[in-house]
C-alpha positions in Angstrom: 35.5 -0.6 -55.1 34.2 1.5 -57.8 33.3 -1.4 -59.7 31.9 -3.2 -56.8 29.6 0.8 -56.4 28.8 0.9 -60.2 27.7 -2.8 -60.0 25.3 -2.4 -57.3 23.9 0.6 -58.7 23.3 -1.1 -62.1 21.3 -4.0 -60.1 19.2 -1.3 -58.0 18.3 0.4 -61.7 17.3 -2.8 -62.9 15.5 -3.6 -59.7 13.4 0.0 -60.0 12.8 -0.7 -63.7 11.0 -4.3 -63.1 9.2 -2.6 -60.2 7.9 0.2 -63.0 6.9 -2.3 -65.2 5.2 -4.6 -62.6 1.4 -4.4 -62.6 -0.1 -2.0 -60.3 -2.2 -3.9 -57.6 -6.0 -3.5 -57.9 -8.2 -2.1 -55.9 -10.3 -4.0 -53.4 -13.6 -3.5 -55.7 -12.1 -4.6 -58.5 -11.1 -7.8 -56.7 -14.6 -8.1 -55.2 -16.8 -7.3 -58.5 -14.4 -10.1 -60.3 -14.5 -12.9 -57.4 -18.4 -12.2 -57.2 -19.2 -12.5 -60.9 -16.5 -15.4 -61.4 -18.6 -17.3 -58.4 -22.1 -16.4 -60.0 -21.0 -17.7 -63.3 -19.7 -21.0 -61.8 -22.7 -21.5 -59.5 -24.9 -20.9 -62.9 -23.2 -23.6 -64.7 -24.1 -26.1 -62.0 -27.5 -25.0 -61.7 -28.3 -24.7 -65.3 -26.9 -28.2 -66.0 -29.2 -29.4 -62.8 -32.0 -27.8 -64.0 -32.0 -28.5 -67.5 -30.7 -32.0 -67.9 -33.5 -34.2 -67.1 -35.8 -32.4 -69.7 -33.3 -32.6 -72.6 -32.4 -36.0 -72.0 -36.1 -37.0 -71.8 -37.9 -34.6 -74.6 -35.2 -32.5 -75.7 -31.9 -33.1 -77.6 -31.4 -36.5 -76.0 -28.1 -34.5 -74.6 -28.4 -33.8 -70.9 -25.5 -31.0 -71.2 -27.2 -29.3 -74.2 -28.0 -26.3 -72.3 -24.7 -26.4 -70.1 -22.6 -26.8 -73.1 -24.1 -23.5 -74.4 -23.4 -21.7 -71.3 -20.3 -22.7 -71.1 -19.4 -21.4 -74.4 -21.5 -18.0 -74.4 -20.2 -17.5 -70.7 -16.5 -17.8 -72.2 -17.4 -15.3 -74.9 -18.7 -12.7 -72.3 -15.8 -13.4 -70.3 -13.6 -12.5 -73.2 -15.5 -9.3 -73.7 -15.7 -8.4 -70.3 -11.9 -8.3 -70.2 -11.9 -6.2 -73.5 -13.9 -3.7 -71.8 -12.1 -3.7 -68.6 -8.8 -3.2 -70.1 -9.6 -0.3 -72.8 -10.1 3.2 -71.5 -13.3 5.1 -70.7 -12.9 7.5 -73.7 -13.2 4.4 -75.8 -16.2 3.3 -74.3 -17.5 6.4 -74.5 -17.3 6.9 -78.1 -19.1 3.3 -78.8 -21.9 4.4 -76.9 -23.6 6.3 -79.8 -23.0 3.4 -82.3 -24.4 1.2 -79.6 -27.5 3.0 -79.0 -28.1 3.2 -82.8 -27.4 -0.1 -83.2 -29.7 -1.6 -80.4 -32.7 0.4 -81.6 -32.3 -0.7 -85.2 -32.0 -4.1 -84.3 -35.2 -3.7 -81.9 -37.2 -2.6 -84.5 -35.6 -5.3 -87.0 -37.5 -7.7 -85.0 -40.9 -6.7 -85.2 -40.5 -6.8 -89.4 -41.9 -9.8 -91.0 -39.8 -12.4 -91.7 -36.9 -11.1 -89.3 -38.3 -11.4 -85.7 -38.9 -15.1 -84.0 -41.7 -15.7 -81.6 -41.9 -17.6 -78.6 -44.6 -18.3 -76.0 -46.2 -15.3 -77.7 -43.4 -12.8 -77.5 -41.2 -11.7 -80.5 -37.8 -10.5 -79.0 -35.5 -12.5 -81.0 -33.4 -12.5 -84.3 -32.4 -15.9 -85.4 -28.9 -16.5 -87.0 -29.3 -20.5 -87.3 -28.9 -22.0 -84.0 -28.3 -18.9 -82.0 -31.1 -16.5 -81.1 -30.1 -13.1 -80.4 -32.3 -10.6 -78.0 -31.8 -6.8 -79.0 -33.5 -5.6 -76.2 -31.2 -6.8 -73.8 -28.3 -4.8 -75.8 -30.7 -1.8 -75.6 -30.9 -1.8 -71.8 -27.4 -1.5 -71.6 -27.1 1.1 -74.4 -29.7 3.2 -72.8 -27.6 3.5 -69.3 -24.4 4.1 -71.1 -26.3 6.7 -73.2 -27.9 8.1 -69.8 -24.6 8.3 -68.3 -22.8 10.2 -70.9 -25.8 12.8 -71.2 -26.2 13.7 -67.3 -22.4 13.9 -67.2 -22.3 16.3 -69.9 -25.5 18.4 -68.7 -25.5 18.2 -64.9 -27.6 21.2 -64.3 -30.4 19.2 -66.7 -31.0 16.8 -64.0 -33.0 19.7 -61.7 -35.8 20.3 -64.0 -38.2 18.0 -66.0 -37.8 20.2 -69.2 -34.1 19.6 -68.8 -34.4 15.7 -68.7 -37.1 15.3 -71.3 -34.7 16.5 -74.2 -33.1 14.3 -74.9 -32.9 11.8 -72.2 -36.3 11.1 -71.8 -37.2 11.5 -75.2 -35.0 8.4 -76.3 -36.3 6.1 -73.4 -40.1 7.0 -74.0 -39.3 5.7 -77.6 -37.1 2.4 -76.5 -40.4 2.0 -73.9 -42.7 1.8 -77.0 -40.8 -0.4 -78.7 -40.4 -2.8 -76.0 -44.0 -2.9 -75.3 -44.6 -4.0 -78.6 -42.8 -6.8 -78.8 -44.2 -7.3 -75.9 -41.1 -7.1 -73.1 -42.5 -5.7 -69.8 -39.7 -7.2 -67.6 -36.9 -5.4 -69.6 -38.8 -2.1 -69.9 -39.3 -2.2 -65.9 -35.4 -3.1 -65.5 -34.5 0.0 -67.6 -37.0 2.2 -65.7 -35.5 1.0 -62.3 -32.1 1.3 -63.5 -32.6 4.8 -64.8 -34.1 6.0 -61.9 -31.5 5.0 -59.6 -29.0 6.7 -61.7 -31.2 9.8 -62.1 -30.7 10.0 -58.0 -27.0 9.3 -58.2 -27.1 12.4 -60.5 -28.8 14.3 -58.0 -32.2 14.8 -59.4 -34.5 16.1 -56.8 -36.5 13.4 -55.4 -39.8 15.6 -55.5 -39.3 15.5 -59.4 -38.4 11.8 -59.8 -41.5 11.1 -57.7 -43.6 12.6 -60.0 -42.4 11.3 -62.8 -42.4 7.7 -61.1 -46.0 8.4 -60.0 -46.9 8.9 -64.1 -45.3 5.8 -64.9 -46.6 3.8 -62.4 -50.2 4.8 -63.6 -49.3 4.6 -67.2 -48.2 1.1 -66.5 -51.2 -0.4 -64.5 -53.0 1.0 -67.7 -50.9 -0.9 -70.1 -51.4 -3.8 -67.8 -54.9 -3.8 -67.7 -54.9 -3.1 -71.7 -54.1 -6.5 -72.8 -55.7 -10.1 -71.5 -52.7 -12.1 -70.7 -51.0 -8.7 -68.8 -54.4 -8.7 -66.7 -54.1 -12.6 -65.7 -50.6 -12.3 -64.8 -51.3 -9.0 -62.5 -54.5 -11.4 -60.8 -52.3 -14.6 -60.3 -49.6 -12.5 -58.9 -52.0 -11.5 -56.4 -53.8 -14.6 -55.7 -51.7 -17.4 -57.7 -53.7 -20.4 -56.4 -57.0 -18.9 -57.3 -56.2 -20.4 -60.9 -53.2 -22.7 -59.9 -53.6 -25.0 -63.2 -53.6 -22.1 -65.9 -52.6 -18.1 -65.3 -51.3 -19.4 -62.0 -49.3 -22.2 -62.7 -45.8 -21.2 -62.8 -45.6 -18.9 -60.1 -47.3 -22.0 -58.1 -44.6 -24.3 -58.9 -42.0 -21.6 -58.2 -43.1 -21.3 -54.6 -43.7 -25.2 -54.2 -40.2 -25.6 -55.3 -38.6 -23.0 -52.5 -40.6 -24.3 -49.9 -39.9 -28.2 -50.6 -36.2 -26.9 -50.0 -36.5 -25.7 -46.8 -33.5 -24.5 -45.0 -30.9 -26.8 -46.4 -32.3 -28.2 -49.5 -32.8 -31.7 -50.8 -29.7 -32.0 -52.2 -28.3 -30.6 -55.6 -29.5 -32.3 -58.8 -32.4 -33.7 -56.6 -35.2 -31.3 -57.6 -38.8 -33.0 -58.4 -40.3 -29.9 -59.9 -37.7 -29.2 -62.6 -39.0 -32.5 -64.8 -41.8 -31.1 -66.1 -43.3 -29.2 -63.6 -41.8 -25.6 -63.5 -41.6 -24.2 -67.1 -38.3 -22.3 -67.9 -36.5 -24.0 -64.9 -33.3 -23.2 -66.4 -33.9 -19.5 -67.6 -36.2 -17.1 -65.6 -37.1 -19.9 -62.6 -33.3 -21.0 -61.6 -33.5 -19.2 -58.3 -36.7 -21.4 -57.4 -34.5 -24.6 -58.7 -31.5 -23.3 -56.3 -34.1 -22.8 -53.5 -35.6 -26.6 -54.1 -32.1 -28.2 -54.5 -29.7 -25.9 -51.7 -32.5 -24.3 -49.5 -32.6 -20.9 -47.6 -28.9 -21.3 -47.3 -28.3 -21.5 -51.3 -30.9 -18.3 -51.9 -29.0 -16.5 -49.2 -25.7 -17.5 -51.2 -26.9 -15.7 -54.2 -27.9 -12.9 -52.1 -24.9 -12.4 -50.6 -22.6 -12.2 -54.3 -25.1 -9.7 -55.4 -24.3 -7.8 -52.1 -20.9 -8.1 -53.1 -21.6 -6.2 -56.5 -23.7 -3.5 -54.7 -21.1 -2.9 -52.5 -18.1 -2.9 -54.6 -19.7 -1.3 -57.7 -21.3 1.9 -55.8 -17.6 2.3 -53.9 -16.3 2.2 -57.3 -18.6 4.7 -58.4 -17.8 7.0 -54.8 -14.2 6.5 -55.6 -14.1 7.8 -59.4 -12.8 11.2 -60.1 -14.9 12.6 -62.7 -18.7 12.4 -63.1 -19.1 10.6 -65.9 -17.1 7.8 -64.5 -19.1 7.9 -61.3 -22.5 7.8 -63.3 -21.2 4.9 -65.6 -20.4 2.7 -62.7 -23.8 3.7 -60.4 -25.6 2.8 -63.7 -24.1 -0.6 -64.6 -24.5 -1.7 -60.7 -28.2 -0.7 -60.5 -28.7 -2.3 -63.8 -27.5 -5.6 -62.7 -29.2 -5.3 -59.4 -32.3 -4.1 -60.9 -32.6 -6.9 -62.9 -31.7 -9.7 -59.9 -34.1 -8.0 -57.5 -37.1 -7.9 -60.2 -36.2 -11.8 -60.5 -36.4 -12.2 -57.1 -39.7 -10.8 -56.2 -41.2 -12.7 -59.5 -39.8 -16.1 -58.3 -41.2 -15.5 -55.1 -44.5 -14.3 -55.8 -44.1 -10.8 -54.6 -44.4 -9.4 -58.2 -46.0 -10.4 -61.6 -43.7 -12.9 -63.6 -42.0 -10.5 -66.0 -39.6 -13.1 -67.8 -36.5 -11.2 -66.5 -33.7 -13.9 -66.3 -31.3 -13.8 -63.0 -27.9 -12.0 -64.2 -25.0 -14.3 -64.8 -27.1 -17.4 -63.2 -29.5 -18.0 -66.0 -29.9 -19.6 -69.0 -29.7 -16.7 -71.6 -27.2 -16.1 -74.6 -27.6 -12.5 -75.5 -28.2 -11.9 -71.5 -24.8 -13.4 -70.4 -23.0 -11.5 -73.1 -24.3 -8.3 -72.9 -24.2 -8.2 -69.0 -20.9 -9.5 -68.6 -19.7 -6.6 -70.9 -21.1 -4.5 -68.8 -19.5 -5.8 -65.9 -16.2 -5.2 -68.0 -16.8 -1.3 -67.9 -17.3 -1.5 -64.0 -14.3 -3.5 -63.6 -12.4 -0.8 -65.7 -13.9 2.1 -63.4 -12.8 0.2 -60.1 -9.3 -0.5 -61.5 -8.8 3.1 -63.0 -10.9 5.5 -61.0 -11.7 6.8 -64.2 -8.4 8.0 -65.1 -8.1 5.9 -68.4 -10.2 8.6 -70.4 -7.3 9.9 -72.9 -7.9 13.2 -74.1 -11.6 13.4 -72.6 -13.1 16.6 -70.7 -13.7 16.5 -67.2 -17.3 17.1 -66.1 -18.0 19.1 -62.9 -18.8 17.2 -60.3 -22.1 18.2 -58.8 -23.7 14.9 -57.9 -22.4 11.4 -55.5 
């Protein structure tokens, strides 16, 4: 009997140890974010191939799957970075934020130096490394969100006054805006502006102060838009693209034609007409128009639903986080993804000027895909740990969200 009892206790002990070693069940926010991201990547691979195959075959490399192969390659790299970011503590992420910020500023300046930057369609935004092009502004926008979350968490009372926000946050953001406008890259500047605005709301900045800041920025943006002829053309074509459908309004008209042709159910996957030399940038900035043409309103609503899942789970993760830094980091990353998606939706559907902003996780774009997947990894980290994986870090007071 004694031997049997000892054997029973040993078996129970082994089961307990195995249970302790088994991975804990992930929160529902983690599962939603992970699922939505993978669904967007799978849909992106299908639609990038559909939108680019004809043009690649007829006038490009001669390989219809050229952009698909590159999308899959960059997507796998991005997934590896996402998993790395999701597994490491927020203390490590917080430690590398200054390095990321300084590096992104250096590379953004390097783009504008003769012999380094690559000019495409009149904009100098890329650095070339052999066949691969890197866009530093994509890294800059994520670094600014990380930096803003860190600054606002360390100085929560600074969000109540304009002076507290100006130094050092708004000074750094202002320098970044000047660099982006020099390239020019108005779309990324607008994405940063809206994402940081959402982050300031989450941090508890008074609405009256935010209203004044955005009013001033809107006036400045209008002056900047009117200062350059190509920006004036984009503004007027946005207001009435059909008035110059053969020139400044061409891309907007072709996008609307594609969406209108799709109707409710679409013309069928791979059956788009607009992608064959009619709609410029069909596999990058305008991929939503091809989705609308081939999959119809149902396809567009499915995409909206996936971004809605990211919004729901990301904000839930921010609310559930146990310290202010984790809350702001989750809110900032969620806002960045949603603001970029919203700008792209509005531009493609003719409700905003065309800004060259890709659709997150769906559009072809090496830097944008890898950087946003890395940011999603940070969001997954917060969702999985509730901000508890911050070894040795001080915990700011909870004064917001």
